[in-house]
C-alpha positions in Angstrom: 155.9 139.1 -28.8 158.3 141.2 -26.9 155.5 143.0 -25.4 153.9 139.9 -24.1 157.1 138.7 -22.6 157.5 142.1 -20.7 154.0 141.8 -19.3 154.5 138.4 -18.3 157.7 139.3 -16.5 156.1 142.3 -14.8 153.1 140.0 -13.5 155.7 137.5 -12.3 157.5 140.0 -10.4 154.5 141.4 -8.8 153.3 137.9 -7.9 156.5 137.5 -5.9 156.1 140.6 -4.0 153.2 139.5 -1.8 153.4 142.6 0.4 152.3 144.6 -2.8 149.4 142.5 -3.5 148.0 142.8 0.1 148.6 146.4 0.2 146.5 146.9 -3.1 143.7 144.6 -1.8 143.4 146.5 1.3 143.3 149.8 -0.6 140.5 148.2 -2.9 138.4 147.2 0.0 139.1 150.8 1.7 137.7 152.4 -1.5 134.6 150.1 -1.5 133.6 150.9 2.0 134.1 154.8 1.8 132.2 155.0 -1.7 129.4 152.7 -0.1 129.1 155.0 3.0 129.3 158.1 0.8 126.2 156.9 -1.4 124.2 156.1 1.7 124.8 159.4 3.3 123.8 161.2 0.3 120.8 159.3 -0.1 119.9 160.1 3.6 120.5 163.8 3.0 118.3 163.7 -0.1 115.6 162.0 2.0 116.0 164.3 4.8 115.8 167.4 2.4 112.6 165.8 0.8 111.0 165.4 4.4 111.9 169.1 5.2 110.2 170.3 1.8 107.0 168.3 2.8 106.8 170.0 6.3 107.4 173.5 4.6 104.7 172.6 2.3 102.5 171.7 5.1 103.4 174.9 6.9 102.5 176.9 4.0 99.1 175.3 3.5 98.3 175.7 7.1 99.3 179.5 7.1 97.2 180.0 3.8 94.1 178.6 5.4 94.6 180.5 8.6 95.0 183.9 6.6 92.2 183.3 4.5 89.6 182.3 7.5 91.1 185.4 9.3 90.1 187.7 6.2 86.7 186.3 6.5 86.3 186.6 10.2 87.5 190.4 10.0 84.4 191.0 7.8 82.2 189.8 10.4 83.8 191.6 13.4 83.1 195.2 13.4 86.6 196.1 15.0 88.4 194.0 12.5 90.7 192.8 15.2 90.7 189.1 14.8 93.3 186.3 15.2 93.3 182.8 14.2 95.2 179.5 14.9 94.1 176.1 13.5 95.2 172.9 14.4 95.7 170.0 11.7 95.7 166.1 12.3 98.4 164.7 10.5 100.6 165.8 7.4 99.8 165.2 3.8 98.4 162.1 2.6 99.8 160.8 -0.8 98.1 158.2 -3.1 100.6 156.8 -5.6 99.8 155.3 -8.9 100.4 151.7 -9.1 100.8 149.1 -11.8 99.1 145.6 -11.0 99.5 142.5 -12.9 97.7 139.3 -12.1 98.5 136.0 -13.4 96.1 132.9 -12.7 96.7 129.4 -14.0 94.7 126.4 -13.6 96.1 123.0 -14.1 94.3 119.4 -14.1 96.7 116.7 -12.5 94.0 114.0 -13.1 90.2 113.8 -13.0 89.5 114.7 -9.3 92.6 117.1 -8.8 93.1 120.7 -10.0 95.8 122.7 -9.2 95.3 126.9 -9.1 98.0 129.4 -8.9 97.4 133.2 -8.6 100.4 135.6 -8.6 99.7 139.2 -8.0 102.5 141.8 -8.7 101.9 145.3 -7.6 104.6 148.2 -8.4 104.5 151.8 -7.5 104.7 153.8 -10.9 108.0 156.0 -11.0 108.8 158.9 -13.1 112.2 160.0 -14.2 112.6 163.9 -13.7 116.0 165.7 -14.1 117.9 162.4 -13.4 115.9 161.8 -10.1 113.4 158.9 -9.7 110.0 160.0 -8.1 106.7 158.3 -7.5 103.8 159.5 -9.5 101.3 161.1 -7.2 97.8 160.5 -8.1 96.1 162.5 -5.4 97.3 164.7 -2.5 95.1 164.5 0.6 95.1 167.5 2.8 95.3 167.3 6.4 92.0 167.5 8.5 91.2 170.3 10.8 91.4 169.3 14.5 90.3 172.6 16.0 90.3 176.3 15.8 91.0 179.2 18.0 89.7 182.6 17.4 90.7 185.9 19.3 88.6 188.6 18.7 88.0 192.1 20.4 84.3 192.0 19.1 83.4 188.7 20.4 81.8 190.5 23.3 78.8 190.9 21.4 76.9 187.6 21.1 75.8 188.0 17.5 79.6 188.7 16.4 80.5 185.6 18.6 78.0 183.2 16.9 78.8 184.6 13.8 82.5 183.9 14.2 81.8 180.3 15.3 79.3 179.7 12.0 81.7 181.1 9.6 84.8 179.1 10.8 82.7 175.9 11.3 81.4 176.4 7.8 84.4 177.5 6.0 86.6 174.5 7.5 83.9 172.1 7.3 83.9 171.3 11.0 81.4 171.3 13.9 80.8 174.2 16.0 82.3 172.5 19.1 85.6 172.4 17.5 85.7 176.2 17.6 86.5 178.4 20.5 86.3 182.0 20.5 88.0 184.3 22.9 87.7 188.1 23.8 90.8 190.2 23.4 
Protein backbone atom coordinates (compact mmCIF):
# COMPACT_ATOMS: atom_id res chain seq x y z
CA UNK A 1 0.00 0.00 0.00
CA UNK A 2 2.80 2.38 0.90
CA UNK A 3 4.44 1.70 -2.47
CA UNK A 4 1.25 2.60 -4.32
CA UNK A 5 1.01 5.91 -2.39
CA UNK A 6 4.63 6.74 -3.27
CA UNK A 7 4.01 6.02 -6.96
CA UNK A 8 0.81 8.09 -6.86
CA UNK A 9 2.64 11.01 -5.20
CA UNK A 10 5.47 10.77 -7.72
CA UNK A 11 3.02 10.83 -10.65
CA UNK A 12 1.18 13.83 -9.15
CA UNK A 13 4.48 15.72 -8.80
CA UNK A 14 5.45 14.90 -12.38
CA UNK A 15 2.03 16.01 -13.65
CA UNK A 16 2.43 19.35 -11.83
CA UNK A 17 5.71 19.96 -13.64
CA UNK A 18 4.47 20.42 -17.23
CA UNK A 19 7.87 21.54 -18.53
CA UNK A 20 9.26 18.09 -17.74
CA UNK A 21 6.39 16.42 -19.62
CA UNK A 22 6.92 18.64 -22.67
CA UNK A 23 10.67 17.95 -22.57
CA UNK A 24 10.15 14.19 -22.39
CA UNK A 25 7.63 14.37 -25.27
CA UNK A 26 10.06 16.30 -27.46
CA UNK A 27 12.84 13.81 -26.64
CA UNK A 28 10.56 10.91 -27.59
CA UNK A 29 9.65 12.48 -30.94
CA UNK A 30 13.32 13.23 -31.62
CA UNK A 31 14.26 9.60 -30.97
CA UNK A 32 11.51 8.38 -33.32
CA UNK A 33 12.67 10.67 -36.14
CA UNK A 34 16.33 9.73 -35.72
CA UNK A 35 15.61 6.00 -35.62
CA UNK A 36 13.35 6.21 -38.70
CA UNK A 37 16.05 8.06 -40.68
CA UNK A 38 18.68 5.55 -39.59
CA UNK A 39 16.63 2.56 -40.75
CA UNK A 40 15.83 4.24 -44.11
CA UNK A 41 19.50 5.08 -44.74
CA UNK A 42 20.61 1.55 -43.85
CA UNK A 43 18.03 0.11 -46.28
CA UNK A 44 19.22 2.49 -49.01
CA UNK A 45 22.83 1.50 -48.32
CA UNK A 46 21.87 -2.18 -48.54
CA UNK A 47 20.08 -1.57 -51.86
CA UNK A 48 23.10 0.35 -53.20
CA UNK A 49 25.44 -2.48 -52.22
CA UNK A 50 23.20 -5.05 -53.95
CA UNK A 51 23.11 -2.89 -57.11
CA UNK A 52 26.92 -2.69 -57.07
CA UNK A 53 27.13 -6.48 -56.68
CA UNK A 54 24.88 -6.95 -59.72
CA UNK A 55 27.00 -4.52 -61.78
CA UNK A 56 30.24 -6.25 -60.73
CA UNK A 57 28.70 -9.64 -61.57
CA UNK A 58 27.75 -8.28 -65.01
CA UNK A 59 31.25 -6.96 -65.61
CA UNK A 60 32.77 -10.31 -64.64
CA UNK A 61 30.41 -12.07 -67.06
CA UNK A 62 31.39 -9.70 -69.89
CA UNK A 63 35.10 -10.15 -69.19
CA UNK A 64 34.74 -13.94 -69.09
CA UNK A 65 32.98 -14.00 -72.48
CA UNK A 66 35.58 -11.66 -73.99
CA UNK A 67 38.47 -13.82 -72.71
CA UNK A 68 36.91 -17.03 -74.02
CA UNK A 69 36.25 -15.50 -77.45
CA UNK A 70 39.74 -14.03 -77.52
CA UNK A 71 41.20 -17.48 -76.81
CA UNK A 72 39.29 -19.02 -79.71
CA UNK A 73 40.21 -16.21 -82.11
CA UNK A 74 43.92 -16.56 -81.23
CA UNK A 75 43.70 -20.12 -82.55
CA UNK A 76 42.49 -18.76 -85.92
CA UNK A 77 44.98 -15.89 -86.20
CA UNK A 78 48.50 -17.24 -86.94
CA UNK A 79 50.10 -14.23 -85.19
CA UNK A 80 48.06 -14.95 -82.02
CA UNK A 81 47.83 -11.17 -81.48
CA UNK A 82 44.10 -10.58 -81.02
CA UNK A 83 42.08 -8.22 -78.82
CA UNK A 84 38.32 -8.40 -78.36
CA UNK A 85 35.66 -6.03 -77.05
CA UNK A 86 32.02 -7.05 -76.73
CA UNK A 87 29.15 -4.67 -76.08
CA UNK A 88 25.99 -5.94 -74.43
CA UNK A 89 22.45 -4.62 -74.40
CA UNK A 90 21.15 -4.40 -70.86
CA UNK A 91 22.05 -6.05 -67.60
CA UNK A 92 20.76 -9.32 -66.28
CA UNK A 93 17.08 -9.99 -66.14
CA UNK A 94 15.77 -12.02 -63.24
CA UNK A 95 12.61 -14.12 -63.36
CA UNK A 96 11.23 -14.39 -59.84
CA UNK A 97 9.08 -17.15 -58.42
CA UNK A 98 5.54 -16.02 -57.69
CA UNK A 99 2.67 -17.50 -55.76
CA UNK A 100 -0.69 -16.95 -57.40
CA UNK A 101 -4.05 -17.45 -55.75
CA UNK A 102 -7.35 -17.14 -57.54
CA UNK A 103 -10.73 -16.91 -55.87
CA UNK A 104 -13.89 -17.02 -57.97
CA UNK A 105 -17.44 -16.72 -56.72
CA UNK A 106 -20.73 -16.86 -58.55
CA UNK A 107 -23.81 -15.80 -56.70
CA UNK A 108 -27.40 -15.88 -57.99
CA UNK A 109 -29.47 -12.90 -56.90
CA UNK A 110 -32.65 -13.98 -58.66
CA UNK A 111 -33.62 -15.88 -61.83
CA UNK A 112 -32.11 -13.34 -64.26
CA UNK A 113 -29.21 -11.90 -62.25
CA UNK A 114 -25.92 -13.58 -61.42
CA UNK A 115 -23.06 -11.79 -59.68
CA UNK A 116 -19.53 -13.02 -60.40
CA UNK A 117 -16.44 -12.03 -58.41
CA UNK A 118 -12.88 -12.88 -59.30
CA UNK A 119 -9.96 -12.08 -57.03
CA UNK A 120 -6.36 -12.74 -58.07
CA UNK A 121 -3.55 -12.35 -55.53
CA UNK A 122 0.02 -12.61 -56.81
CA UNK A 123 3.01 -12.44 -54.45
CA UNK A 124 6.76 -12.89 -54.97
CA UNK A 125 8.18 -15.90 -53.13
CA UNK A 126 10.68 -14.68 -50.55
CA UNK A 127 13.40 -16.76 -48.86
CA UNK A 128 14.98 -16.01 -45.51
CA UNK A 129 18.77 -16.40 -45.67
CA UNK A 130 21.11 -15.31 -42.88
CA UNK A 131 18.47 -13.00 -41.44
CA UNK A 132 17.88 -11.33 -44.80
CA UNK A 133 14.84 -11.60 -47.06
CA UNK A 134 15.64 -12.37 -50.71
CA UNK A 135 13.29 -13.09 -53.61
CA UNK A 136 13.53 -16.61 -55.03
CA UNK A 137 15.11 -16.36 -58.50
CA UNK A 138 13.80 -18.98 -60.94
CA UNK A 139 15.91 -17.96 -63.91
CA UNK A 140 18.69 -15.50 -64.70
CA UNK A 141 18.63 -14.22 -68.28
CA UNK A 142 22.01 -13.03 -69.51
CA UNK A 143 22.33 -9.82 -71.51
CA UNK A 144 22.32 -10.09 -75.30
CA UNK A 145 25.36 -9.19 -77.35
CA UNK A 146 24.97 -5.95 -79.29
CA UNK A 147 28.25 -6.07 -81.20
CA UNK A 148 31.88 -7.17 -81.27
CA UNK A 149 35.08 -5.37 -82.18
CA UNK A 150 38.12 -7.52 -82.98
CA UNK A 151 41.62 -6.12 -83.49
CA UNK A 152 44.09 -8.55 -85.06
CA UNK A 153 47.49 -8.45 -86.72
CA UNK A 154 46.63 -11.40 -88.96
CA UNK A 155 43.42 -9.80 -90.27
CA UNK A 156 45.25 -8.55 -93.38
CA UNK A 157 44.83 -12.06 -94.78
CA UNK A 158 41.25 -12.47 -96.09
CA UNK A 159 40.95 -16.07 -94.85
CA UNK A 160 41.91 -15.02 -91.32
CA UNK A 161 39.53 -12.04 -91.54
CA UNK A 162 36.61 -14.25 -92.61
CA UNK A 163 37.52 -16.88 -90.01
CA UNK A 164 37.48 -14.27 -87.24
CA UNK A 165 34.06 -12.95 -88.30
CA UNK A 166 32.56 -16.43 -88.62
CA UNK A 167 33.97 -17.63 -85.31
CA UNK A 168 32.76 -14.56 -83.39
CA UNK A 169 29.27 -14.65 -84.92
CA UNK A 170 28.93 -18.39 -84.30
CA UNK A 171 30.20 -18.36 -80.72
CA UNK A 172 28.07 -15.38 -79.69
CA UNK A 173 25.00 -16.26 -81.75
CA UNK A 174 24.90 -12.97 -83.63
CA UNK A 175 24.81 -12.04 -87.29
CA UNK A 176 28.13 -11.30 -89.04
CA UNK A 177 27.12 -7.65 -89.59
CA UNK A 178 27.48 -7.12 -85.82
CA UNK A 179 31.16 -8.13 -85.95
CA UNK A 180 33.83 -5.64 -86.97
CA UNK A 181 37.44 -6.71 -87.54
CA UNK A 182 40.31 -4.23 -87.60
CA UNK A 183 43.99 -4.70 -88.47
CA UNK A 184 46.59 -3.88 -85.78
